[in-house]
N, C-alpha and C positions, 0 to 999 in steps of 0.2 A: 353206526351215526356216533352213540357212546359212544363207545372207547374212541378213535379219530379224535374229535373234541376234545375227551379230556388228557390225551396219549397231548391234545397241542399243550395245554396247562402243563402236562410234566406229569398225569397221574398217570399208573396204570392199573386198569381194573379188573372181572375179573370178563370170557367169554361170558359171555350166556347164557351161547347158544352152540351147538359142537356138532352143523347136518345129521336133522333127529328126527332128518326123510329116512336115514341113511338105513336106520334100529329094523330090528331083525328080531322084536317082542315093546311090547308097551312097556313091559321094566324098563330094556336097555330104551327105547323115546322119555324116557319120562331123563335119566343121563345126562341128555342127549338138550333136550326140552326145560327153554329156563331154566338155568341150576340150581344161579342167585335163590330163585322160589322155590325148586323145589327138598337143597342145600339147610333153608328158615325150615317148609316142612320138617324134616328132619329131625335137623337139633333143637329145634324146641315144643316140637311136638307127636312125630311118630317115639320119638326113645323114653321124653316124661314120661304119656303112657304106658314106656316096658316092651318097644320095637317087637322082636321078636327072642325072646328071655326067657319069654312067660308062656311055650309053649305056642303050637298051634294055631288053635283057633282062636287064642287072644293077636294072633300076629292079622289072624283076618279083620277082626274086629278094631284094631289099629288103622290098620290100610282100610277101608269102609271107612272110621273115622274122618281120620286125615283128610281121602280125597271128598269126599261133606262135607267138609270146610273147610276146604282149599275151589271147593265150588260156589259156594256164596259168601268166601270173598273176593271175586269177579263179581258174584249179584247179587242181592238179592233176590230172585225167582228161580222156576220149579225149569225154569233149560236148565243156569248153568248148576242147581243140587241135583240136576239126571244126565252133568254130562259130572260133574265127578264123582256119581255112583255109577255109572257106566265107569270111567277107567278105574276106579278102586275094585269093579269084579270084573274086568279084567285078569288086575295086578294078581291078583287072590283068588283068582282060575293057573293063572300062569305059577303062582308061585304052587296049587295043589298040587301042580304036574303035569301043564300042558305044556312048561320049559322044553322039556328035555323032549315032550314030539315035535317043538319046536328046534328043536336041534337033528334034526335026524334028519327035517323033512330039506331044509338047507334053503333054497332061492327062493319058496312059496312061504319061507317064513315070514318074507318082505311082503310078501302081496297081503297075507296073514295083519300087519302090523298098518299098512298100512290101508287096509280098508277098517280096520278098526277104531284108528286118529281119528279117518276120513269119517265114518259115524260119528262120530264126539263130536266132529267141527258143529254138523249140524245141527246138535243140540248147541253147543253155544254159541251159533249166530243168530237162529232163530229169537225171534226175543217172544214170544207165545207153544205150547206146547203143541199147541191148533195150528201149524202156525211150522210146527217142525213134522207132526204127523203127516199135512202133506208133502213138504216136504220131501220123505221118507222114500212117501206113494210113489209123487216121479220117484225117486228114483228106482223104486223098483217094476217101478214101465206103467206107475198107473193113473197119470197128467191128465188131467183138466186144458189145457196145451190142443191147438192145434198144428201142427205139423206143417197143413198146406195155408197158411197164414200169418203163419212163424213159424220160417223157416231156421234150422238149428247154423248155414255160414248167415243169416240178419246179428243172435251173437257174437260165431264165432273171426269177427270183424280182423282185416291184414292186421291193426296191433296187436290183438288182442293172443291172436297169433304166434305173436314176437317173443309177448310176455311173457307168455306158458311154453315156449321154447329155450328162453332165456333161463325163465324159474327151472326149470326141469333140471339145466343140465348146472345149474347153479347152484343147488339146494343142492347137489354133489360135492366129493375134495377136491372139482376139476379149475377150480379160483384158486384155492393152496398149492394146486401140482401149477402151473402156473406163474404162479408168484415167486414161489419159487425155481425154479423153469427159470424165471428172471431174474435172477439176485441174482442165477452164476451165472448169466450170459454178463451183466449189468460185471460182476467184478471180474467178470477178466479181463474190459479196463481196453484200452485201440476205441478199434471204429468199432467194434460189434457193442461196447460196453455202452460207446454215443448213440451209437442205435438206437441198443434195449430202453436208456433213458428219458429218450428224444419221442417213443411210442408211449415209455408209460403215464409222457407227461399233456401227451395231448389224447391219450385216451382220457386223461383227470377228466382234462378240463372240454372232453367233449360230451362227460358225464355230469357236467357241470352246472355245463352251456343244453345241455335234453333238459333237465331236474327242473330246469331254475322259468326253461318253458313251461312246462309242466305245470310248473307249479302256480305260475302269473295269467297259464290261461285257464285258469279251474276256477269256477265261482263261487265254494263253496267247499270246501279244505276244513271237515273239522278234526277237531280234536282223536285223537283212534280211543284212545284209555276214559273220552264222557263217560262211557256205559256205567266204566267198575267204581 
């Protein structure tokens, strides 16, 4: 949205996310996730602290310091601090040798990265450590809920399922490849190019209409960065 709005005014800004959920390590995840923030912490904190130029132990300490401060940047609470420590610990482990293992296990590295990232999001989302502990316990199968009174379909309604499927598909480079194919077709001109452009406009109008309808129907739309 930010890139599109800025381009309307003639500015081209950095693409801040580059399909982070296809990462195969936490190191790769942070090269793809919130790129401007990662670059800022690298250039103005990690490198001034010495980076990796003063030995491995100092590099490990610098990584932990950077991500502890990254957690505090998001909010002055223990869950955010632990979220930063969580990512710092994984980065230290990968730098210490886990990355060599990840290169050998192929597709399982992607599973590892997803589990590590999602585990971190529990800390990021929960407002207290007690809430996070209960969430982790529920993920491990020790939930207090009653599956009879509150069955899974109660939460996985058609809208949620469709949203999950679309989000999963478009968290990969699928959208980019579709866009590249559409551009190639449109450049051919003629009837096929006209149809491609018409379909593109129709799709954008439909998305705008649906998004506006959901926004108008929503009774509570808080600013997403209100907590930070």
